[in-house]
KEDOFI-736783 format. One record per residue (C-alpha): residue number from 0; chain; x, y, z. Coordinates in nm, 4 decimals. Example, Ala and Ser with C-alpha at 12.3 -4.5 7.8 and 13.67 -1.06 7.14 Angstrom:
2
{num=0; chaine=A; px=1.2300; py=-0.4500; pz=0.7800}
{num=1; chaine=A; px=1.3670; py=-0.1060; pz=0.7140}
END
This chain:
240
{num=0; chaine=A; px=-0.9920; py=-1.3509; pz=-0.1118}
{num=1; chaine=A; px=-0.7357; py=-1.3405; pz=-0.3898}
{num=2; chaine=A; px=-0.8629; py=-0.9976; pz=-0.4944}
{num=3; chaine=A; px=-0.7800; py=-0.8707; pz=-0.1469}
{num=4; chaine=A; px=-0.4320; py=-1.0210; pz=-0.1657}
{num=5; chaine=A; px=-0.3719; py=-0.8496; pz=-0.4987}
{num=6; chaine=A; px=-0.4915; py=-0.5238; pz=-0.3432}
{num=7; chaine=A; px=-0.2522; py=-0.5590; pz=-0.0512}
{num=8; chaine=A; px=0.0396; py=-0.6428; pz=-0.2783}
{num=9; chaine=A; px=-0.0317; py=-0.3587; pz=-0.5209}
{num=10; chaine=A; px=-0.0957; py=-0.1038; pz=-0.2483}
{num=11; chaine=A; px=0.2195; py=-0.2028; pz=-0.0685}
{num=12; chaine=A; px=0.4469; py=-0.2002; pz=-0.3656}
{num=13; chaine=A; px=0.4071; py=-0.2619; pz=-0.7373}
{num=14; chaine=A; px=0.7874; py=-0.2813; pz=-0.7811}
{num=15; chaine=A; px=0.8471; py=-0.6140; pz=-0.9490}
{num=16; chaine=A; px=0.5000; py=-0.6112; pz=-1.0982}
{num=17; chaine=A; px=0.5330; py=-0.2876; pz=-1.2921}
{num=18; chaine=A; px=0.8692; py=-0.3788; pz=-1.4358}
{num=19; chaine=A; px=0.7877; py=-0.7406; pz=-1.5153}
{num=20; chaine=A; px=0.4206; py=-0.6739; pz=-1.6007}
{num=21; chaine=A; px=0.3198; py=-0.8688; pz=-1.2901}
{num=22; chaine=A; px=0.1694; py=-0.7723; pz=-0.9536}
{num=23; chaine=A; px=0.4189; py=-0.6546; pz=-0.6906}
{num=24; chaine=A; px=0.4900; py=-0.4965; pz=-0.3525}
{num=25; chaine=A; px=0.7098; py=-0.2512; pz=-0.1621}
{num=26; chaine=A; px=0.9122; py=-0.1289; pz=0.1380}
{num=27; chaine=A; px=1.0102; py=0.2095; pz=0.2715}
{num=28; chaine=A; px=1.3740; py=0.1802; pz=0.3704}
{num=29; chaine=A; px=1.3597; py=0.5161; pz=0.5401}
{num=30; chaine=A; px=1.0385; py=0.4793; pz=0.7406}
{num=31; chaine=A; px=1.0550; py=0.5793; pz=1.1059}
{num=32; chaine=A; px=0.7562; py=0.3992; pz=1.2544}
{num=33; chaine=A; px=0.8348; py=0.2135; pz=1.5766}
{num=34; chaine=A; px=0.6585; py=-0.1113; pz=1.6536}
{num=35; chaine=A; px=0.2989; py=-0.0163; pz=1.7341}
{num=36; chaine=A; px=0.1352; py=-0.0977; pz=2.0657}
{num=37; chaine=A; px=0.0583; py=-0.4660; pz=2.1045}
{num=38; chaine=A; px=-0.2874; py=-0.4100; pz=2.2508}
{num=39; chaine=A; px=-0.5525; py=-0.4891; pz=1.9867}
{num=40; chaine=A; px=-0.9121; py=-0.3933; pz=1.9310}
{num=41; chaine=A; px=-1.0861; py=-0.6445; pz=1.7062}
{num=42; chaine=A; px=-1.3505; py=-0.5284; pz=1.4612}
{num=43; chaine=A; px=-1.5740; py=-0.8041; pz=1.5920}
{num=44; chaine=A; px=-1.6099; py=-0.6236; pz=1.9249}
{num=45; chaine=A; px=-1.6564; py=-0.2755; pz=1.7853}
{num=46; chaine=A; px=-2.0289; py=-0.2694; pz=1.8487}
{num=47; chaine=A; px=-1.9947; py=-0.2864; pz=2.2266}
{num=48; chaine=A; px=-1.7160; py=-0.0289; pz=2.2577}
{num=49; chaine=A; px=-1.3412; py=-0.0504; pz=2.1991}
{num=50; chaine=A; px=-1.0573; py=-0.0898; pz=2.4438}
{num=51; chaine=A; px=-0.8176; py=0.1970; pz=2.4969}
{num=52; chaine=A; px=-0.4671; py=0.1535; pz=2.3619}
{num=53; chaine=A; px=-0.1696; py=0.3596; pz=2.4840}
{num=54; chaine=A; px=-0.0760; py=0.6067; pz=2.2081}
{num=55; chaine=A; px=0.2840; py=0.5443; pz=2.1083}
{num=56; chaine=A; px=0.2921; py=0.8682; pz=1.9087}
{num=57; chaine=A; px=0.1322; py=1.1066; pz=2.1567}
{num=58; chaine=A; px=0.1409; py=0.9269; pz=2.4907}
{num=59; chaine=A; px=-0.2366; py=0.9470; pz=2.5278}
{num=60; chaine=A; px=-0.5031; py=0.6777; pz=2.5052}
{num=61; chaine=A; px=-0.6526; py=0.6251; pz=2.1595}
{num=62; chaine=A; px=-0.9841; py=0.4739; pz=2.0539}
{num=63; chaine=A; px=-1.0848; py=0.3240; pz=1.7201}
{num=64; chaine=A; px=-1.4529; py=0.2258; pz=1.7527}
{num=65; chaine=A; px=-1.4917; py=0.0722; pz=1.4041}
{num=66; chaine=A; px=-1.1615; py=-0.0541; pz=1.2584}
{num=67; chaine=A; px=-1.3148; py=-0.1827; pz=0.9343}
{num=68; chaine=A; px=-1.4895; py=0.1484; pz=0.8624}
{num=69; chaine=A; px=-1.1822; py=0.3544; pz=0.9477}
{num=70; chaine=A; px=-0.9558; py=0.1463; pz=0.7234}
{num=71; chaine=A; px=-1.1843; py=0.1479; pz=0.4205}
{num=72; chaine=A; px=-1.2493; py=0.5215; pz=0.4619}
{num=73; chaine=A; px=-0.8757; py=0.5874; pz=0.4536}
{num=74; chaine=A; px=-0.8157; py=0.3780; pz=0.1429}
{num=75; chaine=A; px=-1.1049; py=0.5451; pz=-0.0398}
{num=76; chaine=A; px=-0.9556; py=0.8845; pz=0.0470}
{num=77; chaine=A; px=-0.6754; py=0.8127; pz=-0.1999}
{num=78; chaine=A; px=-0.9242; py=0.8925; pz=-0.4775}
{num=79; chaine=A; px=-0.9394; py=1.2546; pz=-0.3618}
{num=80; chaine=A; px=-0.5670; py=1.3385; pz=-0.3736}
{num=81; chaine=A; px=-0.4027; py=1.5193; pz=-0.6651}
{num=82; chaine=A; px=-0.0664; py=1.3482; pz=-0.6250}
{num=83; chaine=A; px=0.1716; py=1.1648; pz=-0.3947}
{num=84; chaine=A; px=0.5142; py=1.0022; pz=-0.3805}
{num=85; chaine=A; px=0.6173; py=0.6718; pz=-0.2287}
{num=86; chaine=A; px=0.9192; py=0.4685; pz=-0.1142}
{num=87; chaine=A; px=0.8955; py=0.0948; pz=-0.1418}
{num=88; chaine=A; px=1.0737; py=-0.2385; pz=-0.1358}
{num=89; chaine=A; px=0.9768; py=-0.6022; pz=-0.1570}
{num=90; chaine=A; px=1.1358; py=-0.9373; pz=-0.0917}
{num=91; chaine=A; px=1.0203; py=-1.2816; pz=-0.2010}
{num=92; chaine=A; px=1.1794; py=-1.5781; pz=-0.0278}
{num=93; chaine=A; px=1.4720; py=-1.6923; pz=-0.2411}
{num=94; chaine=A; px=1.5133; py=-1.3585; pz=-0.4236}
{num=95; chaine=A; px=1.7450; py=-1.0663; pz=-0.3548}
{num=96; chaine=A; px=1.4488; py=-0.8288; pz=-0.3355}
{num=97; chaine=A; px=1.3885; py=-0.4937; pz=-0.5030}
{num=98; chaine=A; px=1.3430; py=-0.1271; pz=-0.4140}
{num=99; chaine=A; px=1.1769; py=0.1616; pz=-0.5962}
{num=100; chaine=A; px=1.0411; py=0.5140; pz=-0.5745}
{num=101; chaine=A; px=0.7106; py=0.6129; pz=-0.7293}
{num=102; chaine=A; px=0.5229; py=0.9297; pz=-0.8191}
{num=103; chaine=A; px=0.1522; py=0.9602; pz=-0.8962}
{num=104; chaine=A; px=-0.0229; py=1.2538; pz=-1.0643}
{num=105; chaine=A; px=-0.4002; py=1.2279; pz=-1.0897}
{num=106; chaine=A; px=-0.5826; py=1.1123; pz=-1.2810}
{num=107; chaine=A; px=-0.3651; py=0.8951; pz=-1.5060}
{num=108; chaine=A; px=0.0087; py=0.9628; pz=-1.4689}
{num=109; chaine=A; px=0.2476; py=0.7360; pz=-1.2823}
{num=110; chaine=A; px=0.6252; py=0.6946; pz=-1.2652}
{num=111; chaine=A; px=0.8255; py=0.4129; pz=-1.1086}
{num=112; chaine=A; px=1.2041; py=0.4081; pz=-1.0773}
{num=113; chaine=A; px=1.3463; py=0.0847; pz=-0.9384}
{num=114; chaine=A; px=1.6959; py=-0.0531; pz=-0.9070}
{num=115; chaine=A; px=1.6404; py=-0.2389; pz=-1.2342}
{num=116; chaine=A; px=1.4061; py=-0.0347; pz=-1.4520}
{num=117; chaine=A; px=1.2010; py=0.2789; pz=-1.5025}
{num=118; chaine=A; px=0.8354; py=0.2844; pz=-1.6103}
{num=119; chaine=A; px=0.6160; py=0.5855; pz=-1.6949}
{num=120; chaine=A; px=0.2397; py=0.5814; pz=-1.7577}
{num=121; chaine=A; px=0.0868; py=0.8856; pz=-1.9300}
{num=122; chaine=A; px=-0.2769; py=0.8244; pz=-2.0124}
{num=123; chaine=A; px=-0.2907; py=0.4976; pz=-2.2051}
{num=124; chaine=A; px=0.0753; py=0.5090; pz=-2.3119}
{num=125; chaine=A; px=0.3453; py=0.3187; pz=-2.1239}
{num=126; chaine=A; px=0.7163; py=0.3975; pz=-2.1546}
{num=127; chaine=A; px=0.9731; py=0.1602; pz=-2.0075}
{num=128; chaine=A; px=1.3455; py=0.0989; pz=-2.0086}
{num=129; chaine=A; px=1.5949; py=-0.1227; pz=-1.8316}
{num=130; chaine=A; px=1.8758; py=0.0476; pz=-1.6338}
{num=131; chaine=A; px=1.9117; py=0.3663; pz=-1.8416}
{num=132; chaine=A; px=1.8656; py=0.1746; pz=-2.1641}
{num=133; chaine=A; px=1.6560; py=0.2696; pz=-2.4658}
{num=134; chaine=A; px=1.2931; py=0.3653; pz=-2.4053}
{num=135; chaine=A; px=1.0235; py=0.1343; pz=-2.5363}
{num=136; chaine=A; px=0.6643; py=0.2488; pz=-2.5859}
{num=137; chaine=A; px=0.3285; py=0.0714; pz=-2.5749}
{num=138; chaine=A; px=0.0229; py=0.2697; pz=-2.6789}
{num=139; chaine=A; px=-0.2410; py=0.0594; pz=-2.5005}
{num=140; chaine=A; px=-0.0924; py=-0.0284; pz=-2.1652}
{num=141; chaine=A; px=-0.4220; py=0.0045; pz=-1.9821}
{num=142; chaine=A; px=-0.4608; py=0.1786; pz=-1.6446}
{num=143; chaine=A; px=-0.1520; py=0.2326; pz=-1.4340}
{num=144; chaine=A; px=-0.1194; py=0.0398; pz=-1.1051}
{num=145; chaine=A; px=-0.2628; py=0.3222; pz=-0.8927}
{num=146; chaine=A; px=-0.5622; py=0.3612; pz=-1.1254}
{num=147; chaine=A; px=-0.6211; py=-0.0131; pz=-1.1062}
{num=148; chaine=A; px=-0.6569; py=0.0205; pz=-0.7301}
{num=149; chaine=A; px=-0.8621; py=0.3395; pz=-0.7237}
{num=150; chaine=A; px=-1.1036; py=0.2225; pz=-0.9946}
{num=151; chaine=A; px=-1.1590; py=-0.1256; pz=-0.8522}
{num=152; chaine=A; px=-1.3988; py=-0.2665; pz=-0.5937}
{num=153; chaine=A; px=-1.1155; py=-0.4176; pz=-0.3892}
{num=154; chaine=A; px=-1.1570; py=-0.1664; pz=-0.1075}
{num=155; chaine=A; px=-1.5251; py=-0.2597; pz=-0.0791}
{num=156; chaine=A; px=-1.4271; py=-0.6248; pz=-0.0403}
{num=157; chaine=A; px=-1.2380; py=-0.5430; pz=0.2790}
{num=158; chaine=A; px=-1.5782; py=-0.4714; pz=0.4300}
{num=159; chaine=A; px=-1.6989; py=-0.8177; pz=0.3359}
{num=160; chaine=A; px=-1.3998; py=-1.0496; pz=0.3738}
{num=161; chaine=A; px=-1.1217; py=-1.1029; pz=0.6212}
{num=162; chaine=A; px=-1.0807; py=-0.9652; pz=0.9732}
{num=163; chaine=A; px=-0.9854; py=-0.6034; pz=1.0468}
{num=164; chaine=A; px=-0.8169; py=-0.5259; pz=1.3789}
{num=165; chaine=A; px=-0.7069; py=-0.2010; pz=1.5415}
{num=166; chaine=A; px=-0.3450; py=-0.2398; pz=1.6583}
{num=167; chaine=A; px=-0.2651; py=0.0934; pz=1.8227}
{num=168; chaine=A; px=-0.1043; py=0.4345; pz=1.7774}
{num=169; chaine=A; px=0.2309; py=0.4917; pz=1.6079}
{num=170; chaine=A; px=0.4112; py=0.7471; pz=1.3918}
{num=171; chaine=A; px=0.5541; py=0.7473; pz=1.0363}
{num=172; chaine=A; px=0.8207; py=1.0037; pz=0.9481}
{num=173; chaine=A; px=0.7123; py=1.1998; pz=1.2534}
{num=174; chaine=A; px=0.3408; py=1.2057; pz=1.1633}
{num=175; chaine=A; px=0.0954; py=1.0522; pz=1.4159}
{num=176; chaine=A; px=-0.0924; py=0.7487; pz=1.2854}
{num=177; chaine=A; px=-0.3301; py=0.4694; pz=1.3867}
{num=178; chaine=A; px=-0.2423; py=0.1169; pz=1.2774}
{num=179; chaine=A; px=-0.4907; py=-0.1371; pz=1.1383}
{num=180; chaine=A; px=-0.4392; py=-0.4972; pz=1.0306}
{num=181; chaine=A; px=-0.6503; py=-0.7132; pz=0.8024}
{num=182; chaine=A; px=-0.5972; py=-1.0840; pz=0.7503}
{num=183; chaine=A; px=-0.7004; py=-1.3098; pz=0.4641}
{num=184; chaine=A; px=-0.8082; py=-1.6701; pz=0.5175}
{num=185; chaine=A; px=-0.5814; py=-1.9455; pz=0.3940}
{num=186; chaine=A; px=-0.6541; py=-2.0968; pz=0.0547}
{num=187; chaine=A; px=-0.5527; py=-2.4495; pz=-0.0554}
{num=188; chaine=A; px=-0.1742; py=-2.4662; pz=-0.0409}
{num=189; chaine=A; px=-0.1615; py=-2.1278; pz=0.1297}
{num=190; chaine=A; px=-0.1994; py=-1.9427; pz=-0.2016}
{num=191; chaine=A; px=-0.3906; py=-1.6189; pz=-0.1583}
{num=192; chaine=A; px=-0.3383; py=-1.6018; pz=0.2171}
{num=193; chaine=A; px=-0.1714; py=-1.3155; pz=0.3966}
{num=194; chaine=A; px=-0.2063; py=-1.0135; pz=0.6191}
{num=195; chaine=A; px=-0.1412; py=-0.6428; pz=0.5852}
{num=196; chaine=A; px=-0.0984; py=-0.3515; pz=0.8232}
{num=197; chaine=A; px=-0.1943; py=0.0028; pz=0.7254}
{num=198; chaine=A; px=-0.0753; py=0.3150; pz=0.9082}
{num=199; chaine=A; px=-0.3433; py=0.5866; pz=0.8752}
{num=200; chaine=A; px=-0.2601; py=0.9529; pz=0.9408}
{num=201; chaine=A; px=-0.4668; py=1.0979; pz=1.2248}
{num=202; chaine=A; px=-0.4539; py=1.4501; pz=1.0795}
{num=203; chaine=A; px=-0.5685; py=1.3788; pz=0.7224}
{num=204; chaine=A; px=-0.7030; py=1.0208; pz=0.7323}
{num=205; chaine=A; px=-0.4750; py=0.9111; pz=0.4462}
{num=206; chaine=A; px=-0.2579; py=0.5967; pz=0.4343}
{num=207; chaine=A; px=0.0982; py=0.6653; pz=0.5462}
{num=208; chaine=A; px=0.2505; py=0.3192; pz=0.5359}
{num=209; chaine=A; px=0.1543; py=-0.0346; pz=0.4368}
{num=210; chaine=A; px=0.3285; py=-0.3594; pz=0.5300}
{num=211; chaine=A; px=0.2156; py=-0.6854; pz=0.3745}
{num=212; chaine=A; px=0.2981; py=-1.0551; pz=0.4083}
{num=213; chaine=A; px=0.1441; py=-1.2981; pz=0.1645}
{num=214; chaine=A; px=0.1905; py=-1.6231; pz=-0.0254}
{num=215; chaine=A; px=0.2233; py=-1.5857; pz=-0.4011}
{num=216; chaine=A; px=0.3259; py=-1.8650; pz=-0.6360}
{num=217; chaine=A; px=0.3805; py=-2.0793; pz=-0.3233}
{num=218; chaine=A; px=0.6480; py=-1.8390; pz=-0.1967}
{num=219; chaine=A; px=0.6488; py=-1.5944; pz=0.0939}
{num=220; chaine=A; px=0.6321; py=-1.2294; pz=-0.0135}
{num=221; chaine=A; px=0.7056; py=-0.9421; pz=0.2236}
{num=222; chaine=A; px=0.6689; py=-0.5792; pz=0.1255}
{num=223; chaine=A; px=0.6416; py=-0.2257; pz=0.2574}
{num=224; chaine=A; px=0.5341; py=0.1088; pz=0.1139}
{num=225; chaine=A; px=0.5558; py=0.4586; pz=0.2618}
{num=226; chaine=A; px=0.3369; py=0.7395; pz=0.1229}
{num=227; chaine=A; px=0.4473; py=1.1033; pz=0.1421}
{num=228; chaine=A; px=0.4156; py=1.4397; pz=-0.0385}
{num=229; chaine=A; px=0.0385; py=1.4174; pz=-0.0726}
{num=230; chaine=A; px=-0.0920; py=1.6877; pz=-0.3105}
{num=231; chaine=A; px=0.2630; py=1.8049; pz=-0.3872}
{num=232; chaine=A; px=0.3539; py=1.9649; pz=-0.7208}
{num=233; chaine=A; px=0.4248; py=1.6373; pz=-0.9015}
{num=234; chaine=A; px=0.4662; py=1.6633; pz=-1.2798}
{num=235; chaine=A; px=0.5008; py=1.3468; pz=-1.4873}
{num=236; chaine=A; px=0.5753; py=1.3787; pz=-1.8597}
{num=237; chaine=A; px=0.6625; py=1.1339; pz=-2.1390}
{num=238; chaine=A; px=1.0378; py=1.0777; pz=-2.1819}
{num=239; chaine=A; px=1.2139; py=1.2654; pz=-2.4596}
END
């Protein structure tokens, strides 16, 4: 279960985690998605047919016969993209929160610019600095946060643990999407529990937004992440 929580937190953000060498999360301040339709189609009832949900984005009824399959297929599709950008923010109860923008260039380049720091992964090298300060370099930083997700088995675990539910139709930055939610069972003390919602584009099947709520270090963490510019001309180079 904790692996799934880490997946949700990393997919949603990575802000605090990348800068502080810890896991993190995110929030798109400029996202346009309205609250999706309240009608739900549980994965448990997928075998006997799903209920229709009014499409908030198109005004037509929408079906999602196998929520778990649709969600995992979308997350695996990230492996096929050449690049993307993201807007994110996160807030842990008691903290002021953080915001950041990211860029990813397959297979091993990643850049994060937050309100506190900037981090660049190029292959196995990691370059970081605090608020326009002096760059520091580590030659064996390991895989960047996106690689850690794409190369892991965390997506497969969604098919084995937790409950996946179809929420309804919505839109993100004007693009039509279907919304899915997966929940993680509570652990002792609440640690490792949480739920996430993923907005999946109906035209390309790729994630468009993720919202996550979880308990980490006995504190409530809320985060959001908006994906955009899939397969754009993103170029990430080491700092000079």
